[in-house]
N, C-alpha and C positions, 0 to 999 in steps of 0.2 A: 234406388230410392224414388218414391213416387213424387210427382210434382204437386205443388200447392194448388188447391182448387180456388179459383177466383171467379168473381162476377164482375161484369162491366156494366156500368150505368151510363146510358147515353140518351140524348134527346133528338139528335139531328141526323146528319148524313153518315156518320160512323167512320170517318177516314182514320182516326186513331185506333178504333176498334179493329178495322181491317189490317192496319199496320201490325198490331199485336198478333193477329191470327196468322199473318204471313211470316212472322219472325220464326224461323225454324228452331231456334234454340231458346225460346221463351221458357223461363223457369216456372211458369204457372200454366195450369190447364184452365182455359176459360170454359166454365161449365154452365153459365147462365148469363143472359142479357136482360137487364131490367131497363125498361123504357117507359117514360111517362106520357108518351105520345104514340098511340097505336097506329098512326099513319106515317111514322118516321121512316126514312130510308134505311136507317141502320138495321131495321128488322129484316130487310131483304138480305143483308150480309150475313146475319145470324142464320137465316134459313139456308143460305148457300153452304154454310159450314156445318149445318145440322146442330146448331147450338140452341137449346131451349130458350124461349123468350117469355118473360112476364111483362106484358104491356097493358097497363091500366092508367087512365088519367087520375091524378090525385083528387080531382073535383068529384069523383064518384064516391068519395069517402067523407064522413062527417068531420074529420080532422086530419092534420098531418100525422099525428101519432097513430091513428087508425090505419092510414095508408101505409106507414112504415111497418106496422105490425104485420100487415098482410105481406109486404115485401120480405120481412124477416122470416116469415114462415117458408117462403120460397127459397130463401138463402139456406135455411136449415135443411130443407128437403134435399138440396143439392150439395150439402156439406161444405158450403163456401167458407173459406178461411180469410180471404182478402177481398177488398172491393177497389176497383179501379174506375174512377170517374173519367169519362171521355166525352166531353161536351154535354154533360148532364146539367140542365139549366135550373136545378132546384138546390136549395140549401139542405144539407143532411141534418136531421134532427136527433134529439137525445136517444130515441128508440134504437137507432142504428149505431150512433157514436158510442153508447154504453156497451154494446155487444162486441164492437170491433175497434177497441181503443188502439190508436196508432197502427191500424190495419186498413185504413181507407186513404187512398191517395188520389190526387187530382192533377191534371195538367191545365195550364193557363197560358194564353198567348200574350204574355208581357213579362217584364222583369219585375215581379212583385217586390216590394209593395206598391209599385207604380201601376196604375190602371187596373184595379180590381173590377170584378163584375162583368156585366155584358159589354159587348162591343169594344173589347180592350184594344184591338188593332186600330179601330177607328179613333178611339181616344188618343192613342199615341200619334196618329197622323195629325189630328186636330191640334194637339199640343206642340207639334213641330219638333219633337225630340230627334236626336241624331241616331240614337240606338234604342231598340226595343228588344224583344226576345221571347224566351219560353221559360216557364217555371214549373217545376213539379214539386208539390208540397203535400204534407199530411193535411187531412181535413179536420177542422174543428167546427165549432158552432157558428163561426163568423163567415163572411164572404171573402174567400181567398186570403184568409188570415193565418192559416196553419203554418207550422214550422217548415221552412224551405229545405228540400232534399237536394235538388239540382237546378241549375239555371244555365242557359246559354244565350249569349247576346246575338242579336241580328242587327247589323248596321242598316240604317235607312239609306236608300239610294235616291239621289236627286231626280225628280221627274217620274219616279216609279208610281204606278197606279196602286190603288188599294188592293185590287185583285192580284197583282204581281207580288206585292208584299205578303199578302195572305198565303200565297202558294209557297213562298220562301220560308215563312214561319212554319207552315204545315210540314214542309220537308224536314225541318229541324225536329219538330214534334214527333214525326213518324220514326225517327232514329233514336232520339233521346228518351222517349217514354219506355220503349221495350228495354233499352240498355239500363235505365235507372231501375226499372222493375227487377231485372235480373240481379243487379248489385244489391238492392235492398233485400230481396228474398235470400240471396246467398249469405248476407250478414245475419239475417234473422234466423237462419238455419244453422249458423255457426260454421259455415264452410270457409 
């Protein structure tokens, strides 16, 4: 049985993208990286693994819909069936949501609905919570508001730096995201 073809959307360093690629038994074949920042480090990872890249700034287009239509063409060329967001710093619009209903997922570094949006780890530290974590959810038109698929708590440690906490959260992300993708794809394929 052939693997599901997937695209990863990322804007930054690509640590979750790399974790997916290093997972030997990922139930998806990553066939495209979509990046909104042509200078992002994640592109180097795609190059290393010989994965095609579509990297264009949305500001080059007259509207979000025009940008997403161009992205959609790339997704169709590569016969993408699922989209995995991995540090993609843009809201997905109707152009993509309508073509990929319940087939776009995102990872977020908090226990949603707490601390949605940017700088979630910093938000948790500022709030002084005792527990934060990682959430994987379906993407809808809101910011981190889609149906939750999986979560894992990460306890805050007294005196821990933001950098140390971020590394611990990323460690959970790098394991939980590929595991959740596999479970989700197995269920959707009726396995």
